C-alpha positions, 0 to 999 in steps of 0.5 A: 334910182337905188345907187342915190340912196345909197349915197344918202345912206352914207352921207347919213352915217357920215353925218350920224358918226360926227352927231354922235361924236359932239353929243348931237343927236339929230341923226340917230344910227336907227335911222342910218340902217335904215337908208342902208336898208333902202338901198342896193346896199347888203351885209350881212354876218355868218358865225359858225363853231363845228365839233366832232365828237368821238367814240368815247365821245370827247371833242376831236377838234372844232372849227370856228367860220366867220363869213361876211356877205356885201352885196349890191343889188344892180337890180330886181335880179341880179347881184353881185357878193363879195365874201370873206372868210375867216376859220379858226381850227383847234384840235388837240395837242395842236397848234390852234391855226387861224386862216384868211381861207378864203375870197368869193366873188360871186353874181347871181341872177335870181327869178329865171323861172319862179313857181307861180309861173313855172311851178318851181323857182330857178338862180344860178351862180358865176363865182371866182374863188379866191385863198388868200392863206399863202400856205392854204393855197401851196397845201391843196396846190390851188391859188382858188377855183371856178365856179358855176352853179343852178339852183331850184326851191318849191314850198309846198305850205308848211314845205320847203325843198330846195336842190343847187347843183354845181360845177368848178373847175380848180385853178392849180398852181403846179398844173403837173402834180397829178394829185391835186383834182381838176374839178369836181362835181356838187350837188346840194340838197335839202328839205325843211318844215316851219314848225311855227313861225319862227322855228324850222327844222330842215334835213339836207345832204350833200353828195361831193365827187372829184375829178383827175383828166390827169390821171387813167382813172378820171373818176376822183375822190367821193366822200360820200352822201353826207348828212345834217340835220338842224334845229333853227330858230328866226329870233328876229327879222334879221338873226337867225341861230340854228344848231346841229348834228351831222354824218356820213351814213353812207359811203360810196365803194363800200359794198353795203348800203349803211356805213359802217361804224358811222353813227360814232364818227359825228359832227355837232354844230351851232351858227348865227346869221345876221343880217346888219342891212 
């Protein structure tokens, strides 16, 4: 039935384009979009820009990220998603870098647990990532990676708590290169508060730990606990916009609770997320 709705939507899109070219308005694009939204296919776009501020308040560089998510809802609980990421990195006195940085195929199983029945919501994901940019692949010695994750969430009135734990194995190009980590663990925790129907404030903590089984010290790099605070606005049911500040106040292995000078080197960000259908 869902597949039939998608076929009808595509037919409407074709007819709509033909009618528009012919000056005939019998089929509106609004109707086509409505039909696509009722189909199992979805398209969302994310546009984000991040800038790093130095202690002298000057921008040390910026990065633009543009991601297109194409989704197919197989069942009420099973979904396939293909995402493509383009980036633009600009650093003062250096040539601007453009990259087709990432392609990801992701399967999601949602509703494993539900808050109504079990007290929390639980979903699981399987991902296959590929780096289309050859220069990037060679620089990081990776074709891509394979990743599994589990996400939990719970809502309590205006407060929402969520977390995701990731485990990934890298597809390395030169497996004899011991400088490249072989796998990693990554945890993301988010606490958000609804200020109103349209506004929200969230705090996210990220902990990343890489490992390398080829070296005597299995544990590899750890960047510390990065934190991001974001003020978000639900502009329309389909459009979300947010501004954020981020930093890494907790550094590993430095023998102190708060890292020195962390507030002098933090990031500023803005993003827009749009659900086309």
